[in-house]
C-alpha positions in Angstrom: 18.8 -17.4 -15.5 16.9 -17.0 -18.8 13.8 -15.5 -17.2 13.7 -12.2 -15.1 12.8 -12.4 -11.4 10.8 -9.3 -10.4 10.3 -8.2 -6.8 7.3 -5.9 -6.5 7.8 -3.5 -3.6 5.4 -1.1 -2.0 6.4 2.5 -2.8 5.8 3.6 0.8 7.7 3.7 4.0 7.4 0.0 4.5 9.1 -0.7 1.2 12.0 1.8 1.9 13.8 -0.8 4.0 14.0 -3.1 1.0 15.1 -0.2 -1.1 18.0 0.5 1.2 19.1 -3.1 0.9 18.9 -2.8 -2.9 20.8 0.5 -2.8 23.6 -1.3 -0.9 23.7 -4.0 -3.5 23.7 -1.7 -6.6 25.9 0.9 -4.9 23.6 3.8 -5.7 20.4 5.3 -4.4 17.2 3.6 -5.6 15.0 6.0 -7.7 11.5 5.2 -6.6 10.0 6.9 -9.7 11.7 4.4 -12.1 9.5 1.5 -13.4 12.2 -1.0 -12.4 15.7 -1.2 -10.9 18.2 -3.8 -12.2 19.7 -5.4 -9.1 22.0 -8.3 -10.4 21.9 -10.8 -13.1 18.2 -11.5 -13.8 16.9 -9.9 -10.6 14.8 -6.7 -10.7 13.0 -4.6 -8.2 9.8 -2.9 -9.3 8.3 -0.2 -7.1 4.5 0.1 -7.2 3.6 2.9 -9.5 2.6 6.3 -8.2 -0.8 7.8 -9.2 -0.7 11.4 -10.4 0.1 13.6 -7.5 0.6 10.7 -5.1 3.8 10.4 -3.0 3.2 6.8 -1.9 1.6 3.6 -3.3 1.1 0.0 -2.2 0.0 -3.1 -4.0 -3.5 -2.8 -2.4 -4.0 0.4 -4.3 -4.4 -1.7 -7.4 -6.9 -4.2 -6.0 -10.7 -3.6 -6.5 -12.7 -2.1 -3.7 -14.9 -5.2 -3.7 -11.9 -7.5 -3.1 -10.5 -5.1 -0.4 -13.9 -5.2 1.3 -13.9 -9.0 1.7 -15.2 -10.0 5.1 -13.5 -13.0 6.8 -15.1 -14.2 10.0 -16.9 -10.8 10.5 -13.6 -9.0 10.2 -12.5 -6.4 7.6 -9.0 -5.8 6.2 -7.0 -3.1 8.0 -4.1 -2.1 5.8 -2.2 -0.2 8.5 -1.2 -0.8 12.1 -2.4 -0.6 14.7 -5.7 -2.5 14.3 -8.1 -4.3 16.6 -7.8 -8.0 15.9 -11.4 -8.5 17.1 -12.5 -6.3 14.2 -9.8 -6.5 11.6 -7.4 -8.8 9.8 -4.0 -7.8 8.3 -2.3 -8.0 5.0 -0.9 -11.6 5.6 -4.4 -13.0 6.0 -5.6 -11.0 3.1 -2.9 -12.4 0.9 -3.4 -16.0 2.0 -7.2 -16.2 2.3 -8.4 -13.6 -0.2 -5.8 -13.3 -3.0 -4.5 -16.8 -3.0 
């Protein structure tokens, strides 16, 4: 309990479900423009920052284009659904095989 635990959440529709859970815990609406939201004890939620004029952001927005362009088995990353699994791989494979 001496160190903070930070949950980084995409500031997009996918992250809003987590935001609703956090809102229920803290008993107030999550402000997605805040740099962090204190949840309980040493737990914090951090929405991904918004670029100037942007209304959404995701963690992939902060990864270099070269890394995002990594080819695995002749497939490219597709950040959004739907995608063709014969041509693309998703975020889980990206996290496990590229980032990790």
